[in-house]
C-alpha positions as CSV (number, residue, x, y, z in Angstrom):
1,M,-33.2,-60.2,54.1
2,N,-29.9,-60.3,55.8
3,I,-26.9,-58.5,54.1
4,P,-23.4,-59.5,55.0
5,L,-21.8,-56.8,57.2
6,P,-18.6,-56.4,55.1
7,L,-20.8,-56.0,51.9
8,L,-22.9,-53.4,53.6
9,I,-19.9,-51.4,54.8
10,A,-18.3,-51.4,51.4
11,L,-21.4,-50.3,49.8
12,Q,-21.9,-47.5,52.3
13,F,-18.3,-46.5,51.9
14,L,-18.4,-46.4,48.1
15,T,-21.7,-44.5,47.9
16,R,-20.8,-41.9,50.5
17,L,-17.0,-41.4,49.9
18,P,-16.6,-37.5,49.5
19,I,-14.1,-37.4,46.7
20,R,-14.1,-34.3,44.4
21,L,-12.5,-34.4,40.9
22,P,-12.5,-31.9,38.1
23,G,-16.0,-31.7,36.7
24,M,-17.7,-33.4,39.5
25,P,-20.7,-31.5,41.1
26,E,-20.6,-29.7,44.5
27,P,-21.0,-31.7,47.7
28,E,-24.7,-30.7,48.2
29,Q,-25.5,-31.7,44.6
30,L,-23.5,-34.9,45.0
31,G,-25.4,-35.7,48.2
32,R,-28.8,-35.3,46.5
33,K,-27.6,-37.4,43.7
34,L,-26.4,-40.2,46.0
35,A,-29.8,-40.0,47.9
36,D,-31.7,-40.3,44.8
37,E,-29.5,-43.3,43.6
38,A,-29.8,-44.9,47.0
39,V,-33.6,-45.5,46.3
40,A,-32.8,-47.7,43.5
41,I,-30.2,-49.7,45.4
42,P,-31.5,-53.3,45.3
43,T,-32.1,-55.1,48.6
44,D,-31.2,-58.6,47.6
45,A,-27.7,-60.0,47.9
46,G,-27.2,-60.7,44.2
47,G,-28.3,-57.2,43.2
48,M,-26.3,-55.7,46.0
49,E,-23.2,-57.4,44.8
50,A,-23.8,-56.4,41.2
51,H,-24.3,-52.8,42.3
52,L,-21.1,-52.9,44.3
53,Y,-19.2,-54.3,41.3
54,N,-20.5,-51.4,39.2
55,L,-19.4,-48.8,41.8
56,E,-15.9,-50.4,42.0
57,R,-15.5,-50.3,38.2
58,Q,-16.5,-46.6,38.2
59,R,-14.0,-46.0,40.9
60,D,-11.3,-47.8,39.0
61,S,-12.1,-46.0,35.7
62,I,-11.2,-42.6,37.5
63,G,-7.6,-43.8,37.5
64,A,-4.7,-43.1,39.9
65,V,-4.8,-40.2,42.2
66,N,-2.3,-37.5,41.2
67,L,-0.5,-36.5,44.4
68,R,1.0,-33.4,42.7
69,A,-2.4,-32.2,41.5
70,E,-2.5,-29.3,43.9
71,E,1.1,-28.1,43.1
72,E,0.5,-28.4,39.4
73,A,-2.8,-26.5,39.7
74,T,-0.8,-23.7,41.5
75,E,1.8,-23.8,38.7
76,H,-0.9,-23.5,36.1
77,A,-2.6,-20.7,37.8
78,A,0.7,-18.7,38.0
79,R,1.3,-19.4,34.3
80,L,-2.3,-18.3,33.4
81,E,-1.9,-15.2,35.5
82,T,1.4,-14.5,33.6
83,M,-0.3,-15.0,30.3
84,F,-3.3,-12.7,31.2
85,S,-0.7,-10.0,32.3
86,E,1.2,-10.4,28.9
87,R,-2.1,-10.4,27.0
88,S,-3.1,-7.2,28.7
89,D,0.3,-5.5,27.9
90,L,0.1,-6.7,24.3
91,T,-3.5,-5.4,23.9
92,G,-2.3,-2.1,25.3
93,A,0.6,-2.0,23.0
94,I,-1.6,-2.7,20.0
95,A,-4.0,0.1,21.1
96,R,-1.2,2.5,21.3
97,L,0.3,1.5,18.1
98,R,-3.1,1.9,16.2
99,Q,-3.5,5.3,18.0
100,G,0.0,6.3,16.7
101,I,-0.8,5.1,13.2
102,D,-4.0,7.1,13.2
103,E,-2.2,10.3,14.4
104,L,0.4,9.8,11.7
105,N,-2.2,9.3,9.0
106,G,-4.1,12.4,10.1
107,E,-0.9,14.4,10.0
108,G,0.1,12.9,6.7
109,R,-3.3,13.7,5.2
110,E,-3.0,17.4,6.3
111,R,0.6,17.7,4.9
112,L,-0.2,16.0,1.7
113,L,-3.3,18.3,1.1
114,A,-1.3,21.3,1.9
115,A,1.6,20.3,-0.5
116,F,-0.9,19.3,-3.1
117,D,-2.5,22.7,-3.1
118,V,0.9,24.4,-3.4
119,I,2.1,22.2,-6.2
120,N,-1.2,22.5,-8.0
121,E,-0.9,26.4,-8.0
122,H,2.6,26.2,-9.3
123,F,1.6,23.7,-12.0
124,K,-1.1,25.9,-13.2
125,A,1.1,29.1,-13.4
126,L,3.9,27.1,-15.2
127,F,1.5,25.6,-17.6
128,Q,0.2,29.0,-18.6
129,A,3.8,30.3,-18.9
130,L,4.7,27.3,-21.1
131,F,1.6,27.6,-23.6
132,Q,1.0,31.3,-23.2
133,G,-2.4,30.6,-21.9
134,G,-4.7,27.6,-21.5
135,Q,-5.4,25.9,-18.2
136,A,-4.4,22.9,-16.2
137,E,-5.0,21.4,-12.9
138,L,-4.3,18.3,-10.7
139,R,-7.1,16.2,-9.1
140,L,-7.2,13.5,-6.6
141,V,-9.3,10.6,-7.9
142,E,-10.6,7.1,-7.1
143,S,-10.7,7.7,-3.3
144,D,-11.8,10.3,-0.7
145,D,-8.7,9.5,1.4
146,P,-5.7,11.5,0.0
147,L,-3.4,8.8,1.2
148,E,-5.1,6.2,-1.1
149,A,-6.2,8.5,-3.9
150,G,-4.8,8.5,-7.5
151,L,-3.5,11.5,-9.4
152,E,-5.0,12.7,-12.6
153,I,-3.6,15.5,-14.8
154,Y,-6.1,17.7,-16.6
155,A,-4.7,20.2,-19.1
156,C,-5.8,22.1,-22.3
157,P,-3.5,24.3,-24.3
158,P,-5.1,27.4,-25.8
159,G,-7.9,26.6,-28.2
160,K,-8.5,23.1,-26.8
161,R,-11.0,21.6,-24.4
162,L,-10.0,20.5,-20.9
163,S,-9.2,16.8,-20.9
164,T,-6.8,14.2,-19.5
165,M,-3.1,14.3,-20.4
166,S,-3.4,11.1,-22.2
167,L,-5.4,12.8,-25.1
168,M,-2.6,15.4,-25.8
169,S,0.1,15.2,-28.4
170,G,3.6,14.0,-27.5
171,G,5.1,17.5,-27.4
172,E,2.3,18.8,-25.2
173,Q,2.6,15.9,-22.9
174,A,6.4,16.5,-22.5
175,L,5.9,20.1,-21.8
176,T,2.9,19.3,-19.3
177,A,5.3,16.8,-17.6
178,C,8.0,19.6,-17.4
179,A,5.5,21.9,-15.8
180,L,4.5,19.4,-13.2
181,I,8.1,18.4,-12.4
182,F,9.1,22.1,-11.9
183,G,5.9,22.7,-10.0
184,V,7.1,19.9,-7.6
185,F,10.4,21.4,-7.6
186,L,9.2,24.9,-6.6
187,A,7.5,23.5,-3.6
188,Q,10.9,22.7,-2.2
189,P,13.7,24.1,-4.3
190,A,17.2,22.7,-4.3
191,P,20.5,24.5,-4.8
192,I,21.3,22.7,-8.1
193,C,19.0,21.0,-10.7
194,V,20.5,18.9,-13.5
195,L,18.3,18.3,-16.6
196,D,19.6,15.6,-18.9
197,E,18.2,15.8,-22.5
198,V,14.9,17.1,-21.4
199,D,14.5,18.8,-24.7
200,A,15.3,15.7,-26.8
201,P,11.8,14.9,-27.8
202,L,10.6,18.6,-28.6
203,D,10.6,20.4,-31.8
204,D,12.0,23.9,-32.2
205,A,8.8,25.6,-31.2
206,N,8.4,23.6,-28.0
207,V,12.1,23.9,-27.3
208,D,11.7,27.7,-27.2
209,R,8.7,27.2,-24.8
210,Y,11.0,24.9,-22.7
211,C,13.6,27.6,-22.6
212,N,11.1,30.2,-21.4
213,L,10.2,27.9,-18.6
214,M,13.8,27.8,-17.7
215,D,13.9,31.5,-17.6
216,E,10.8,31.5,-15.4
217,M,12.3,29.0,-13.0
218,R,15.4,31.1,-12.7
219,R,13.4,34.3,-11.9
220,R,11.4,32.3,-9.2
221,T,14.3,30.5,-7.5
222,E,18.0,30.8,-6.7
223,T,18.7,27.4,-8.1
224,R,21.5,26.8,-10.6
225,F,20.3,24.8,-13.5
226,I,22.6,22.5,-15.4
227,T,21.3,21.5,-18.8
228,I,22.8,18.7,-20.7
229,T,21.6,19.1,-24.4
230,H,22.6,18.8,-28.0
231,N,20.0,21.3,-29.1
232,P,21.5,24.6,-30.6
233,V,18.4,26.6,-29.5
234,T,18.8,25.5,-26.0
235,M,22.4,26.2,-26.0
236,A,21.9,29.7,-27.4
237,R,19.6,30.5,-24.4
238,M,22.0,29.5,-21.7
239,D,24.2,31.9,-19.7
240,R,27.4,29.7,-20.0
241,L,28.4,26.8,-22.1
242,F,30.7,23.8,-21.2
243,G,31.7,21.5,-23.9
244,V,34.4,18.9,-24.6
245,T,36.5,19.1,-27.7
246,M,39.3,17.0,-29.2
247,A,41.9,19.2,-30.6
248,E,44.2,16.3,-31.2
249,R,43.2,12.7,-31.7
250,G,42.8,11.0,-28.4
251,V,43.2,14.2,-26.4
252,S,40.0,15.7,-25.0
253,Q,39.9,19.3,-23.7
254,L,37.1,21.2,-21.7
255,V,36.0,24.4,-23.2
256,S,33.9,27.1,-21.3
257,V,32.2,30.1,-22.8
258,D,30.3,32.8,-21.0
259,L,27.7,33.8,-23.5
260,R,26.7,37.0,-21.6
261,Q,30.2,38.2,-21.6
262,A,30.7,37.2,-25.2
263,E,27.6,39.3,-26.1
264,A,28.8,42.2,-24.2
265,M,32.1,42.0,-26.0
266,A,30.5,41.7,-29.4
267,A,28.4,44.7,-28.6
268,Q,31.5,46.8,-28.1
């Protein structure tokens, strides 16, 4: 059958045009594909025109050619390279940050355990000084990691079984809390310590124990303790008293008494 020459040229041009678009196969694969499709090309004029129409429609569906495609591809490649570089820097920074956190956590665990052991020993000694015996200790609970563990206080005055602090009486809890606070204070003493109405919830017997603890702290440290109190037992155990009196109505006056000097004068 005779095929019009223009139709044959157009068909040959459309089936062999070497155009590559994103996602299209390599030239060798495309050649094999076209060769396989050429076998199914109809030989009659009507089938040839229909096949040509399909090829033209496929070509039109590709859309217009982007003349800036190569330039845009270069720009995108540069941006992609920059993003990869920034990602590498960010990944390195995250790794260094995690390493720093691990080092800080490790050092924090060591310092915490060292401070915990020191405070625990002070707490045991002060508790025994307060109660003239018994035993007490601090324990880390709920986690093997010291940074995440909780703190439990176990104590037993003389004649009682070792148990948690919550099972003790109110006065015993107050004295145990004083022993713990002063145990922490002994780990890193300060020049001055102010105690505001610490003896308020204590009875006379426990106030005397509290004053004994103050004497023990004075012997162990060079700290000056300032106690604010209304309890006469505590006042009698201090070295110096400072008070405010009102000799006349509306006129306040500060009064200071050195009890040690007063005792010496009375002894003479």
